[in-house]
mmCIF file as gemmi writes it, N, C-alpha and C atoms, coordinates in Angstrom:
data_model
loop_
_atom_site.group_PDB
_atom_site.id
_atom_site.type_symbol
_atom_site.label_atom_id
_atom_site.label_alt_id
_atom_site.label_comp_id
_atom_site.label_asym_id
_atom_site.label_entity_id
_atom_site.label_seq_id
_atom_site.pdbx_PDB_ins_code
_atom_site.Cartn_x
_atom_site.Cartn_y
_atom_site.Cartn_z
_atom_site.occupancy
_atom_site.B_iso_or_equiv
_atom_site.pdbx_formal_charge
_atom_site.auth_seq_id
_atom_site.auth_asym_id
_atom_site.pdbx_PDB_model_num
ATOM 1 N N . MET Axp A 1 ? 78.293 105.969 108.818 1 0 ? 1 A 1
ATOM 2 C CA . MET Axp A 1 ? 77.017 105.236 109.616 1 0 ? 1 A 1
ATOM 3 C C . MET Axp A 1 ? 77.326 104.667 107.862 1 0 ? 1 A 1
ATOM 4 N N . ALA Axp A 2 ? 77.448 103.567 107.523 1 0 ? 2 A 1
ATOM 5 C CA . ALA Axp A 2 ? 77.238 102.481 106.236 1 0 ? 2 A 1
ATOM 6 C C . ALA Axp A 2 ? 76.396 102.503 105.439 1 0 ? 2 A 1
ATOM 7 N N . TRP Axp A 3 ? 76.584 101.744 104.156 1 0 ? 3 A 1
ATOM 8 C CA . TRP Axp A 3 ? 74.941 101.274 104.175 1 0 ? 3 A 1
ATOM 9 C C . TRP Axp A 3 ? 75.572 100.441 103.625 1 0 ? 3 A 1
ATOM 10 N N . GLY Axp A 4 ? 74.151 99.104 103.693 1 0 ? 4 A 1
ATOM 11 C CA . GLY Axp A 4 ? 75.139 98.613 102.797 1 0 ? 4 A 1
ATOM 12 C C . GLY Axp A 4 ? 74.295 96.484 102.142 1 0 ? 4 A 1
ATOM 13 N N . HIS Axp A 5 ? 74.784 96.408 102.06 1 0 ? 5 A 1
ATOM 14 C CA . HIS Axp A 5 ? 74.088 94.383 102.132 1 0 ? 5 A 1
ATOM 15 C C . HIS Axp A 5 ? 74.683 93.318 102.082 1 0 ? 5 A 1
ATOM 16 N N . ASP Axp A 6 ? 74.075 92.226 102.101 1 0 ? 6 A 1
ATOM 17 C CA . ASP Axp A 6 ? 73.621 91.408 102.116 1 0 ? 6 A 1
ATOM 18 C C . ASP Axp A 6 ? 73.306 89.847 101.309 1 0 ? 6 A 1
ATOM 19 N N . GLY Axp A 7 ? 74.121 88.853 101.562 1 0 ? 7 A 1
ATOM 20 C CA . GLY Axp A 7 ? 73.51 88.466 100.556 1 0 ? 7 A 1
ATOM 21 C C . GLY Axp A 7 ? 73.682 86.784 100.542 1 0 ? 7 A 1
ATOM 22 N N . SER Axp A 8 ? 73.603 85.704 99.738 1 0 ? 8 A 1
ATOM 23 C CA . SER Axp A 8 ? 73.529 84.534 99.275 1 0 ? 8 A 1
ATOM 24 C C . SER Axp A 8 ? 73.835 84.242 98.583 1 0 ? 8 A 1
ATOM 25 N N . LEU Axp A 9 ? 74.046 82.997 97.566 1 0 ? 9 A 1
ATOM 26 C CA . LEU Axp A 9 ? 73.777 82.552 96.358 1 0 ? 9 A 1
ATOM 27 C C . LEU Axp A 9 ? 73.904 80.839 96.476 1 0 ? 9 A 1
ATOM 28 N N . PRO Axp A 10 ? 73.274 80.391 95.433 1 0 ? 10 A 1
ATOM 29 C CA . PRO Axp A 10 ? 72.872 78.937 96.066 1 0 ? 10 A 1
ATOM 30 C C . PRO Axp A 10 ? 74.179 77.945 95.442 1 0 ? 10 A 1
ATOM 31 N N . THR Axp A 11 ? 75.253 78.576 95.143 1 0 ? 11 A 1
ATOM 32 C CA . THR Axp A 11 ? 76.78 78.386 94.516 1 0 ? 11 A 1
ATOM 33 C C . THR Axp A 11 ? 77.711 78.045 96.039 1 0 ? 11 A 1
ATOM 34 N N . GLY Axp A 12 ? 76.902 78.48 97.149 1 0 ? 12 A 1
ATOM 35 C CA . GLY Axp A 12 ? 77.436 77.983 98.271 1 0 ? 12 A 1
ATOM 36 C C . GLY Axp A 12 ? 79.17 79.363 98.82 1 0 ? 12 A 1
ATOM 37 N N . HIS Axp A 13 ? 77.94 80.708 98.511 1 0 ? 13 A 1
ATOM 38 C CA . HIS Axp A 13 ? 78.721 82.014 98.518 1 0 ? 13 A 1
ATOM 39 C C . HIS Axp A 13 ? 78.155 82.541 99.901 1 0 ? 13 A 1
ATOM 40 N N . ALA Axp A 14 ? 78.605 83.922 100.746 1 0 ? 14 A 1
ATOM 41 C CA . ALA Axp A 14 ? 77.756 84.808 101.252 1 0 ? 14 A 1
ATOM 42 C C . ALA Axp A 14 ? 78.102 85.517 101.283 1 0 ? 14 A 1
ATOM 43 N N . SER Axp A 15 ? 77.95 87.077 100.883 1 0 ? 15 A 1
ATOM 44 C CA . SER Axp A 15 ? 79.171 88.072 101.227 1 0 ? 15 A 1
ATOM 45 C C . SER Axp A 15 ? 77.585 88.86 101.641 1 0 ? 15 A 1
ATOM 46 N N . LEU Axp A 16 ? 78.634 90.102 102.837 1 0 ? 16 A 1
ATOM 47 C CA . LEU Axp A 16 ? 78.35 91.405 103.03 1 0 ? 16 A 1
ATOM 48 C C . LEU Axp A 16 ? 79.109 92.84 102.625 1 0 ? 16 A 1
ATOM 49 N N . THR Axp A 17 ? 77.988 93.523 102.268 1 0 ? 17 A 1
ATOM 50 C CA . THR Axp A 17 ? 79.647 94.778 101.773 1 0 ? 17 A 1
ATOM 51 C C . THR Axp A 17 ? 78.05 96.179 102.552 1 0 ? 17 A 1
ATOM 52 N N . LEU Axp A 18 ? 79.495 96.342 102.363 1 0 ? 18 A 1
ATOM 53 C CA . LEU Axp A 18 ? 79.403 98.342 103.158 1 0 ? 18 A 1
ATOM 54 C C . LEU Axp A 18 ? 80.521 98.716 102.923 1 0 ? 18 A 1
ATOM 55 N N . ALA Axp A 19 ? 79.145 100.342 102.334 1 0 ? 19 A 1
ATOM 56 C CA . ALA Axp A 19 ? 80.18 100.995 101.619 1 0 ? 19 A 1
ATOM 57 C C . ALA Axp A 19 ? 79.405 102.789 102.941 1 0 ? 19 A 1
ATOM 58 N N . THR Axp A 20 ? 80.573 103.62 103.398 1 0 ? 20 A 1
ATOM 59 C CA . THR Axp A 20 ? 80.181 105.262 103.517 1 0 ? 20 A 1
ATOM 60 C C . THR Axp A 20 ? 80.223 106.135 102.883 1 0 ? 20 A 1
ATOM 61 N N . ASP Axp A 21 ? 79.971 107.456 102.948 1 0 ? 21 A 1
ATOM 62 C CA . ASP Axp A 21 ? 79.34 108.703 102.164 1 0 ? 21 A 1
ATOM 63 C C . ASP Axp A 21 ? 80.282 109.459 102.075 1 0 ? 21 A 1
ATOM 64 N N . ASP Axp A 22 ? 81.903 107.73 102.4 1 0 ? 22 A 1
ATOM 65 C CA . ASP Axp A 22 ? 83.517 109.577 102.218 1 0 ? 22 A 1
ATOM 66 C C . ASP Axp A 22 ? 83.837 108.277 101.062 1 0 ? 22 A 1
ATOM 67 N N . GLY Axp A 23 ? 82.863 106.978 100.255 1 0 ? 23 A 1
ATOM 68 C CA . GLY Axp A 23 ? 83.44 106.305 99.276 1 0 ? 23 A 1
ATOM 69 C C . GLY Axp A 23 ? 84.12 104.605 100.482 1 0 ? 23 A 1
ATOM 70 N N . ARG Axp A 24 ? 84.415 105.751 101.642 1 0 ? 24 A 1
ATOM 71 C CA . ARG Axp A 24 ? 85.05 103.754 101.932 1 0 ? 24 A 1
ATOM 72 C C . ARG Axp A 24 ? 83.962 102.011 102.175 1 0 ? 24 A 1
ATOM 73 N N . PHE Axp A 25 ? 84.781 101.124 101.568 1 0 ? 25 A 1
ATOM 74 C CA . PHE Axp A 25 ? 83.956 100.418 101.772 1 0 ? 25 A 1
ATOM 75 C C . PHE Axp A 25 ? 84.416 98.173 102.25 1 0 ? 25 A 1
ATOM 76 N N . ALA Axp A 26 ? 83.607 98.192 103.72 1 0 ? 26 A 1
ATOM 77 C CA . ALA Axp A 26 ? 83.839 96.673 102.751 1 0 ? 26 A 1
ATOM 78 C C . ALA Axp A 26 ? 82.877 96.082 103.275 1 0 ? 26 A 1
ATOM 79 N N . SER Axp A 27 ? 84.101 94.817 102.386 1 0 ? 27 A 1
ATOM 80 C CA . SER Axp A 27 ? 83.414 92.902 102.003 1 0 ? 27 A 1
ATOM 81 C C . SER Axp A 27 ? 83.399 91.807 103.453 1 0 ? 27 A 1
ATOM 82 N N . VAL Axp A 28 ? 82.503 91.561 104.074 1 0 ? 28 A 1
ATOM 83 C CA . VAL Axp A 28 ? 83.399 90.086 103.733 1 0 ? 28 A 1
ATOM 84 C C . VAL Axp A 28 ? 82.228 88.076 103.316 1 0 ? 28 A 1
ATOM 85 N N . VAL Axp A 29 ? 82.871 88.344 103.312 1 0 ? 29 A 1
ATOM 86 C CA . VAL Axp A 29 ? 83.097 86.869 101.74 1 0 ? 29 A 1
ATOM 87 C C . VAL Axp A 29 ? 83.053 85.518 102.517 1 0 ? 29 A 1
ATOM 88 N N . THR Axp A 30 ? 82.297 84.273 102.288 1 0 ? 30 A 1
ATOM 89 C CA . THR Axp A 30 ? 82.564 83.459 102.814 1 0 ? 30 A 1
ATOM 90 C C . THR Axp A 30 ? 82.215 81.88 102.425 1 0 ? 30 A 1
ATOM 91 N N . ASN Axp A 31 ? 82.919 80.769 102.287 1 0 ? 31 A 1
ATOM 92 C CA . ASN Axp A 31 ? 82.713 80.445 100.999 1 0 ? 31 A 1
ATOM 93 C C . ASN Axp A 31 ? 81.273 79.049 101.49 1 0 ? 31 A 1
ATOM 94 N N . THR Axp A 32 ? 80.326 80.327 102.269 1 0 ? 32 A 1
ATOM 95 C CA . THR Axp A 32 ? 80.087 79.49 103.138 1 0 ? 32 A 1
ATOM 96 C C . THR Axp A 32 ? 78.024 79.901 102.715 1 0 ? 32 A 1
ATOM 97 N N . ASN Axp A 33 ? 77.678 79.205 102.717 1 0 ? 33 A 1
ATOM 98 C CA . ASN Axp A 33 ? 76.005 79.919 102.964 1 0 ? 33 A 1
ATOM 99 C C . ASN Axp A 33 ? 74.578 80.843 104.343 1 0 ? 33 A 1
ATOM 100 N N . GLN Axp A 34 ? 76.597 81.014 104.662 1 0 ? 34 A 1
ATOM 101 C CA . GLN Axp A 34 ? 76.419 81.303 105.748 1 0 ? 34 A 1
ATOM 102 C C . GLN Axp A 34 ? 77.215 82.09 106.572 1 0 ? 34 A 1
ATOM 103 N N . LEU Axp A 35 ? 76.964 83.938 107.114 1 0 ? 35 A 1
ATOM 104 C CA . LEU Axp A 35 ? 77.342 83.882 106.999 1 0 ? 35 A 1
ATOM 105 C C . LEU Axp A 35 ? 78.024 84.289 108.265 1 0 ? 35 A 1
ATOM 106 N N . PRO Axp A 36 ? 79.057 84.677 108.823 1 0 ? 36 A 1
ATOM 107 C CA . PRO Axp A 36 ? 79.797 83.661 109.975 1 0 ? 36 A 1
ATOM 108 C C . PRO Axp A 36 ? 79.308 84.6 111.713 1 0 ? 36 A 1
ATOM 109 N N . THR Axp A 37 ? 78.933 83.993 112.628 1 0 ? 37 A 1
ATOM 110 C CA . THR Axp A 37 ? 78.551 84.574 113.747 1 0 ? 37 A 1
ATOM 111 C C . THR Axp A 37 ? 79.621 84.909 114.922 1 0 ? 37 A 1
ATOM 112 N N . ASP Axp A 38 ? 81.065 84.159 115.169 1 0 ? 38 A 1
ATOM 113 C CA . ASP Axp A 38 ? 81.459 84.812 116.389 1 0 ? 38 A 1
ATOM 114 C C . ASP Axp A 38 ? 83.24 85.029 115.385 1 0 ? 38 A 1
ATOM 115 N N . PRO Axp A 39 ? 83.802 86.742 114.947 1 0 ? 39 A 1
ATOM 116 C CA . PRO Axp A 39 ? 82.48 87.413 115.088 1 0 ? 39 A 1
ATOM 117 C C . PRO Axp A 39 ? 81.553 87.132 114.109 1 0 ? 39 A 1
ATOM 118 N N . SER Axp A 40 ? 80.815 88.252 113.776 1 0 ? 40 A 1
ATOM 119 C CA . SER Axp A 40 ? 80.232 88.571 112.801 1 0 ? 40 A 1
ATOM 120 C C . SER Axp A 40 ? 80.166 89.117 111.552 1 0 ? 40 A 1
ATOM 121 N N . ALA Axp A 41 ? 79.885 88.511 110.235 1 0 ? 41 A 1
ATOM 122 C CA . ALA Axp A 41 ? 79.939 90.173 109.871 1 0 ? 41 A 1
ATOM 123 C C . ALA Axp A 41 ? 79.885 91.056 109.614 1 0 ? 41 A 1
ATOM 124 N N . ILE Axp A 42 ? 79.388 91.933 110.718 1 0 ? 42 A 1
ATOM 125 C CA . ILE Axp A 42 ? 78.117 92.754 110.751 1 0 ? 42 A 1
ATOM 126 C C . ILE Axp A 42 ? 79.898 93.5 111.644 1 0 ? 42 A 1
ATOM 127 N N . ASP Axp A 43 ? 80.602 92.918 112.853 1 0 ? 43 A 1
ATOM 128 C CA . ASP Axp A 43 ? 81.608 93.1 113.408 1 0 ? 43 A 1
ATOM 129 C C . ASP Axp A 43 ? 82.678 93.396 112.935 1 0 ? 43 A 1
ATOM 130 N N . VAL Axp A 44 ? 82.671 92.621 112.11 1 0 ? 44 A 1
ATOM 131 C CA . VAL Axp A 44 ? 83.692 93.066 111.301 1 0 ? 44 A 1
ATOM 132 C C . VAL Axp A 44 ? 84.645 93.82 109.978 1 0 ? 44 A 1
ATOM 133 N N . ALA Axp A 45 ? 82.687 93.871 108.884 1 0 ? 45 A 1
ATOM 134 C CA . ALA Axp A 45 ? 83.023 95.011 109.251 1 0 ? 45 A 1
ATOM 135 C C . ALA Axp A 45 ? 82.777 96.205 109.22 1 0 ? 45 A 1
ATOM 136 N N . ASN Axp A 46 ? 82.084 97.206 110.479 1 0 ? 46 A 1
ATOM 137 C CA . ASN Axp A 46 ? 81.521 98.029 111.451 1 0 ? 46 A 1
ATOM 138 C C . ASN Axp A 46 ? 83.696 98.26 111.058 1 0 ? 46 A 1
ATOM 139 N N . ALA Axp A 47 ? 84.456 97.492 111.903 1 0 ? 47 A 1
ATOM 140 C CA . ALA Axp A 47 ? 85.61 97.077 113.057 1 0 ? 47 A 1
ATOM 141 C C . ALA Axp A 47 ? 86.381 97.347 112.341 1 0 ? 47 A 1
ATOM 142 N N . ALA Axp A 48 ? 86.801 97.166 110.068 1 0 ? 48 A 1
ATOM 143 C CA . ALA Axp A 48 ? 86.948 98.266 109.279 1 0 ? 48 A 1
ATOM 144 C C . ALA Axp A 48 ? 87.377 99.502 109.227 1 0 ? 48 A 1
ATOM 145 N N . LEU Axp A 49 ? 86.058 99.109 109.271 1 0 ? 49 A 1
ATOM 146 C CA . LEU Axp A 49 ? 85.722 100.93 109.062 1 0 ? 49 A 1
ATOM 147 C C . LEU Axp A 49 ? 85.685 101.893 109.842 1 0 ? 49 A 1
ATOM 148 N N . CYS Axp A 50 ? 85.795 101.333 111.256 1 0 ? 50 A 1
ATOM 149 C CA . CYS Axp A 50 ? 85.023 103.219 112.113 1 0 ? 50 A 1
ATOM 150 C C . CYS Axp A 50 ? 86.552 102.566 113.068 1 0 ? 50 A 1
ATOM 151 N N . GLU Axp A 51 ? 87.138 101.351 112.992 1 0 ? 51 A 1
ATOM 152 C CA . GLU Axp A 51 ? 88.587 101.335 113.389 1 0 ? 51 A 1
ATOM 153 C C . GLU Axp A 51 ? 89.103 102.372 113.916 1 0 ? 51 A 1
ATOM 154 N N . GLY Axp A 52 ? 89.501 103.381 114.867 1 0 ? 52 A 1
ATOM 155 C CA . GLY Axp A 52 ? 90.235 104.654 114.519 1 0 ? 52 A 1
ATOM 156 C C . GLY Axp A 52 ? 90.471 105.398 114.129 1 0 ? 52 A 1
ATOM 157 N N . ARG Axp A 53 ? 88.677 105.441 114.041 1 0 ? 53 A 1
ATOM 158 C CA . ARG Axp A 53 ? 87.547 107.165 114.258 1 0 ? 53 A 1
ATOM 159 C C . ARG Axp A 53 ? 87.763 107.476 115.213 1 0 ? 53 A 1
């Protein structure tokens, strides 16, 4: 399980950061105001945190 927050800035950046109870974290940052959809930002962060577990 992970908790996090997504956000976008008027400067043209979007981000998603997730953290787990044991301190692992993953961040996805783009240089657009939109997070990616294929693969989605949540899919990328989930793979970083959960793959191999």
